[in-house]
N, C-alpha and C positions, 0 to 999 in steps of 0.2 A: 318574527320574534314571538316569544312566549316562554313561560316557565317550563322547567323539565316536567314532562308528563301532561302538558297542555294539549298535545295532539298534533304537533308540527309534522312529525314523520308520518303519522296516520293520514294527514291531509295530502302529503306527497303520494302515498300509496293509493289514495282515492283518485287523484288526478291521473296516475298511471294506469288505473283500472285494475289494480291488484286486489282491491277490496270492493265488495258490493255495497252500494248505497242503500240505506234503510228508508230514505225519503229524499225528495227534491231531485235536482239534476245538476250535472256538471257538463257544460257545453263547450266543445272545442271545435275549431274548423275541421272539416271532414278528413283532410289529408295531412293534418298537422303531425309532425314527428316530435315525439317526446323522448328526451334522453336524460340519463342520470347514471351515477356510479353505484350499482347495487352491491357489487362484491369485487374482490381482486381478480385479476386475470389468472387463468390456470397456469400451473408450472409446466410449460411445454418447451419443446426445442425450437419453437418459432422465435425469430428475433424480435426485439422490442419494436423496431421500425415497422416490420411486416405486420405485427400484431395491431399497431395503431392504424396502419393503412387498411387493414381488414375491417376496422370499425365502421368505415363508410361502406355499408353493405351494397348500396347501389353501384358505386364505383367498382367494388370487388366483383360483383356479379357481371357487370358489363365487360370488365377486363377479361374475365374467364370466358364469356361468350364470344368475345372478339377472337379468341384463340381458335375456336372451332367453327365459327359461322362460315357458310359458303355462299349464301344468297346475297347477291350484290346490293339489293335494296336494303336488306337487314344490316349488312355491314356499314352502309352509309348512315343508317339511323343510329347505330351504335357509336360511330365516330362523331356524329353531330352531338349526341347526348354527352359523350365524354368531353367534348370541347365546351359544352354548356356548363358542366359542373367543374370545369377547370381541373380535369383529372391529371393533366400532364405536369402540373406544378405540385401535385399531391405529396410527393416524396419530400420536397423541400419544406412544405408546410408542416408535415408530420414531424420532420427532424427538428424544426424550430420549436415546436411545442414540447417535444421531449427534452430539448436543451434547456428551455425555460424551467422545466420541472426537475432539472438537476442531472440529466444524463448526457455525458459527452459523446462525441462521434463514435468512439470505440465501443462504449457500452451499448449504444443503440443497435449495434450489429450482434450483440451477445444474445443467447437464448433467454427466455423468461425464467427458465429453471435456475439460472445463475443468481437470481435475486430473491430476497426475502419477501414475506407477505406485505410488509409496509411499502416496499419499493414497487411491488406489483400493483398495489393500490394506485400508485402514481401513474403507472402505465394505463390502468383502467381509466383514470381521469384524463390522461392525454388522449385516449381513444374517443371519449365522448366529446371532448373539445374539438378534436379533428373532424368528427362527423357533423358538427354544427347543427344540432336539432333545432326545430322552431321553438321548442320550449326546453330550456336547459335547467334541470332540477338538481341542485347540489346540496347535500346534507353534510355539514361540517367538513368541507373539502380541505381546509388548512391543517386538520389534525395529523395528516401524513406528510406535511411539508415543513421545510425549515424556513428561516426568515427570507432567504433569497427566493425560494420557490413561492412563498406566500405573496411577496411583493410582485413577482412576475404575474401570478394569477390575478391579483388585484388589477394590474394594468391591462391584462388580457380581457377581463370581464368588462372593464370600462368601455372597450371598443367592440364588444361582442355584437354581431349584427341582428340578433333576434332577442326573444324574451328570456330573461334569467330569473329564476326563483331560487333563493339561497337561504338555507338555515345556517346561521353562524353566530358565534359569540366573540368574534374578532372585531374589536371596535375600529381598528384601522380600516379593515375591509368594508365594514358597514358605514363608515363615514366617507369613504372615497369612491366606492364602486357601486353604490345603489342610489336610486332616485326616490325611493319610498320605502316605508316600513308597513308590512301587513301584520298587525298585532293580533295574536290568538289568545283570548282570555275568556274564561267562563263559557266556553263553547261558542264564542262569537268572534267574528273577524272584523277588524276595523282598519281602514287604510289611512296612513299618515304620510303626507308628502314630505320629502326631504330626507337627509341622512340620519344616522342613529342619534347623535348628540342633540339634534333638533327635536327628534321624537321624544327622547328622555326628558328634555326640558318641558315640552308641551304636556307630557304625561304627569310630570310633577305639578305643573300649574293646574291641570285638570283635577288631580287628586286633591289639591289644596282647596279648590273651589267647591268640589262635591262634599268634602269633609265639612266645610263651613256651612253649606246648605243643609247637610244632614243634621248638624247640631241645631240649626234654626228650626227645622221641622220638628225635631224631637222636643225642643223647648215649647213650641206652639202646641204640640199634642199633649204634653204634660200639663200645660196651662188649661187647655180645654177639658181634659180628663178631670182635673182638680175641681173645675166648676161643676161638671156633671156629678161627680161623687158627693159634692157638698149640698147640691140643691135638687137632685132628682126626686127626693121624697117630699119636697115642699110644693104644695099646690100653686102658691104664688109665683114660683120660679119654674114650674113644669114646662111651660112653652119654651123658655130660654134654654133650659137643660136639653130638651128634645132637639132644638135647633143645633146645639153644639154637638150632640151625638151624630147628627147628619154631617156636620162639618168634619168631625173625626173620621167618619167613614170615607169622606172624599179626600182626606189628607193622606195621600199615599206616602209611606215611609221612604226615605232616600237611603239606599245602602252605599256608604262611602267605599270607594275602591280600596281593596286590601293593600297595605303597604308591602313592598317587597320584603320578604323575610330576611332579617339581619343574619348574615352568614359570617362565621368567624373561623380563624385559624389561630391557635394559641401555641406559639413556639416557646419551649422552655429556655430560660436565660442561662448562658454559660458564664463561668467566672472569667475574669480578664487575664490574658496572657501578655507577656512582654513581646513587643514587636521585634523582628517579623515572626509570623507564625509558620511561614514557609519561605524558603529562599532557594532559588535554582541558580546554579553557577555553571555555565557551559554544558548544560544537560542535553541529552538526546534520548529519544524514546521511539520504539517501534514494536514489531511483533515477531522478532527473530530474524528478519531480513534487514534490508537497508532501513535506516531510521526514517520515520514519518516526519518527525520534528527534530531539529538539532539546534545547537548553539543557543539554548534557552537560558537567558539571564533575566529572571523574573523574581519579584518580591511581592508577598501578600501579607498585609497587616490585618488585624482582627476587625477593623472598621471599614475595610474595603468592600465596595459593591462593583463587581466587574462583569461586564457583558462580553461574551466571546462572539466575534463576527467572523464570517468567512463562508465560502461556498461549500457545498457537500463534498466530502472526501478530502478536504484540506487538513483535517486533524483536530477539529473542535472536541469530538468525543474522546479522541486519544489523549489530548491534554487533560480533559476532565478525569479520565481514568488514572492518569499519572498522578495528578494532584490528590485523588482519592485513595491512592495506595494500591490500586488494582493492577497497575503496571509498574515495572521497575525501570530505572534509568539504564540505558545501554552504555552511556559514558557521561562524564561530568558528575556534578554533585547535586543532590537534593536534600536540604536540611529542614527538618520539621521540629517545631517546639516539642519538648519531651512529653508534655501533658496534652498535646493537641488531640481533640476528638473531631472526627469528620463525619458529616451526614451526606449521603449520596442518593439522589433521586433521579432515575431515568425511566423513560416510558416503558421499557421492556420489563421493569420490575413489577408494574401493574399486572402484566400477563403472567408473572411468576407467583402470584398469590395463590394460596390453597383454596380452590373454588368450593370445596366441600366443608370448609371451616368458616366460622363466623369471625368478624373483626375482634370480638372479645377473646376468642381462642388464640388469635394471632398475637395479641399483646400479652396474654397470659403466659405464652411460651417465653417471652422476653422478660417478664416480670412475675415469676411464679410465686414470689413471697408477698406480693401486694394484695391488699383486700380488694374484693370485687368493686366496691363503691369507688375506690381510687381509680381503678382501671376504667370504669364507666365514665368517670369524670374526664379522664384523658381523651376518651373517644368523643365525648360531648364537646370538648375543646377544639375538635376538628369537624364539628357539625354532624357527627354520627351519633344520633340520639338512640333512645332505648330500642326502638323497633329495628333500626339498622344494626345495632350492636349484636343482636342475636340472629340476624339473617345470614345465611351462608353467602359467601362472596360471589358465588356463581349467579345469585339472584340480585346483586346490587347493580346500580347503574355505573356507567363509566366514570362519572364524577365522584361517586361514593368510593369506588375502588381507588381513584387517584388520591382522595383524602386519606384513606387508610395507609397507602404507601408513603404519603408525606408524614403521617404520624410515626410510622415505623422508622423513617429516615431521621427524624428529629428527636426521638424519644430519649436519647442520651445527652441532650443539650449540647449539640456540637458547636465548636468554636468556628468551624468553616462548614457552610452548607453549599453543596454543589447540586444545582438543579438543571436537568436536561429536559426541556420541553415540559415544564410543570403544569401548564394551563390546558393541555389536551383534555377534552371532555369536561372541563369546568365551565359553568355558565358565567354570565357577565358579573352577577353578584358575587360569585365565588372568586372570580379573578380580582375584583376590587378588594375583597377581604384579604386575598393573598398579598396584594400590594401593601395594604395597611400592616399586615403581620411582618412583612420583610422590612418595612420602614422602621418599625419598632424594635426589630430583632437586633441584638447587640453583637452578633457574630459576623464574620465575613461571608459574602455571598458571591458565588460564581454562577452566572446565568447563561444558558443556551436556550433561546426561545424565538419562535416566529411571531410572538406577540409584541409589536412595537410599543403599544401602550404600556405594557408591563416594563419593558426595558427602559423606556423613557422616564418612568416615575421611580424606578428602583436603582438603576445603574448610574454611578458617577464616574466610572472609568470604562473605556472601550479598548479591547485588545483584538487586533486583526490577526487571524490565523491564515497564513497564505504562503505558498511556496516553501513549505518546510520550516517557516519561521513564525514567531509570535512577537508582534511589535505593537506599541501603543498607537491607537488611531486617534489623531488629534482633532478631527472634525467632530460633528455631532451626528446623531442617527438620521436626521433629515438629509444631511449631505450624503451619507452612505446610501440612503434610499435613492436619491437623485442620480448618483453615480451608477448604481446598479441598473436602474431603468434606462439610463442613457446608453447602456451597453458598454461601459468602459471596462477594458480588460484589466487595467491597473487601478484598483481602488486605493486611493492614497489621499493624504491631506492636501487639499487644493483650496485656493482662495474661493470664498463663496461668491456666486454671481450677485451683482447688484439687483436687489429686488425692491419692488414697491413696498412701503411699510404697510403691514397688515395689522388688523385688530388682534391683539393678544387675548386669548380666552381666560376666563377666571381660573379654570383648571390648570392652565399653563403657569399663571402667576403663582397659584398655590404650590405647584410642583417646584418652581424656582425658589420660593420662600423656604420650602422644606429642605431644598438642597443647601441654601445658605445656613439654615439652622443646624443641619447635620455637620456642615463644615465648621461652624462655630463650636459645636459639641466636641468634634474631633480635636480642634485646637486646644480647647479647655483641658481635655484629658491628657494630651501630650504635654501641655505646660505643667500640669500637676506631676506628671511622670518626670519631667526635666528637673523640677524643683526638688523632688524626692532624691533623685540621683545626685544633684548638686550638693544636697545636704550630706549624703553618704560620702561623697568625694571630699567633703570638708573635714572629715574625721581624721585627726592626726595619726591615729593608730593604724590606719590603712596604709601608711607610708613606711611602716617598719619593714625591715628586710624580710622577715618571715612571711609577710603578706603581700609581697610584690606580685605574685601570680593573681591573687584576688584583685589587686588594684588594676591590673591589665583588663580583667573581665569587666569591672565596673566602668573603666574608661571606654571600652568597646560598646557597652550598652548606652553610655551617654552619647557617643558619636552616632549610634543608630537612631536614638530619639531626636537628636538635633537634625539629622537628615530627614526624618519623618516630619519634623516641624516645618522644615523648608517646603516640602511637598504640600503639606496641609495648608500652609499660608498661601501658596500659589493657587491651590484649588479654591480656597475661600475667596481670594480676589477675583478669580474667574467667575465664581458663582454670583458674587456681588455685582460684577459688571453686567452679567446676563440679566439679572433682576432689574438693575437700573435702566438698561436698554428697553426691556419689556414694559416697564412702568412709565417710560418717557412718553 
């Protein structure tokens, strides 16, 4: 752990011997194998499975030698060593790792050249996991994975037989797959036992203690200095003044640890639209061939927070593009509110920024009439301060590029915000700020993310994208995680196993309270809307023959609001029950 720029990746490079030390030593066992994912695998005609098998260089070398060896003694040595390293089960192990990272059996036999850079990064990760080095160094490995792949990796690392060092901002991974935190701060390393949440709590306590101590020492120094200043010229007090000068010299100032810099995202607020903002009726969508998704009967209201679940290739991105208007329906109907504005963020958009232009130039193109001060305020609202505003994108960090892309996606105050992996390259403070911003945001949110912490705090509805269909998932995220790790082919709503009652954390209680509050706010808004419509429908003039068409429209709107009220009341009751169970 450590802030951006603290030197985490530099430390990895020192351990791997890629950088020369300027002092001190790094000691490793003589024959220790160090492995990590430096870059994506090349775009070659070699199959994914064979590429992963070749990552175990000893096995590959022995297998090649076995083909040409003639000396009986050497052949026996080769066969014995191949047996020792379990070479004959290698293909099955490599296949299971590729499957866990999202490649089915057919894809594993395809050439690397058939896959994009992000997918080839997964193959590189599969290769290093298969090789099982003594020291496995992973730098942000979940950035290239979806939720299912991230959960599989988390489970794999829990059982990894050797040492793992991991740089990550994924709280789920850091809470479930590590035994300790190595904190890099002010060029010093400190080891903390336990998972991330325990480390964060201990750090906060330590910060509070040191801050209090620093205040005490400052007050003591001020008192002593005041005495010296008052009496150093008086002969009668000279001795006491001199003794206090010596005390001052011994009283070393305590520097309180710097508080994590407050990070913000400021999403502009859209005006309210009548529900639903999007309605799909028997819709199907694809890319010109057979539909990827079909028989879609979905409704989205402006206060919805929906997470899309489903394995790679099932159609989560396809659904996101359909809702964003980037794909058209092949059949059925998709109705949007006439005033609907949609913001769309996907990871590939970060790579499409103009690397030779500054963030300021990017938003000037969208808002040419705005004063520079207003444009800079917009950038500051996404944590891009004066220095970053004028720096060309090519020199910004991954997190800063992601912030700029989020700003561009939300600049028009969208009523619906579609976010596909928004936390890639964001540090933990930025992820927490994104949770806060999305909680406050008054538009609808569609989320695709491998970050379970984000999904758990933001989403109040889950849609499962599977087998060409999109259906509500009626269990919670923890149930989804358990089913995936249990290897269930059919992810479905199932009764929860009886579990021992566990202690519910303060964060979970706060999240449940926030869910209840959001449900109450939703109910309040819908009740206001119902009352307004009821008042409108009570107008006698509306029932005149000339206005019968208008009456039908208002009746339809009233029916929609009443339907939304039923759903909102059910969600409120569910949220209340969860909170009561947790607090019991």
